[in-house]
C-alpha positions, 0 to 999 in steps of 0.5 A: 482853952478858956482861962476859967480862973477869970471870974468874968468868963465863969460868970458869963458861962453861968449866965448862959446856963441860966438862959439856955443849953450850953455844950461844955467840953471838959477833961474828966479826972481820968483825962478823958474829954467829955462834951456835956449839954448842960443848963440851969434854965427851968430847973430848981437849983441853988442860985447861991452856988459858989462860983469860986468853988473848984466844981460847979453843978449843972443839969445834964440835959442828955442824962436828965440828972445833976452833974458837975465839972471842974472849972480848971478842966473846961476846954470850951463852951458854946450855946446850943441853938434850939430848933 
């Protein structure tokens, strides 16, 4: 599990999201684990979204809609290689 209190890790994830699709694994509020394919690439979004806020909004590729996750519940993230 990443220490998402580390701002460098948060910013690294945001930069990845702006460039590609990332699979983010996190615990939902009901403690279920969820994997979400998310991106900020080629979507219109608030670039000044505060990364210090406890939640962060991303585009869910599979659902075709905006979703958010809590920084402190992120377990892992990895880049999805596009074919």
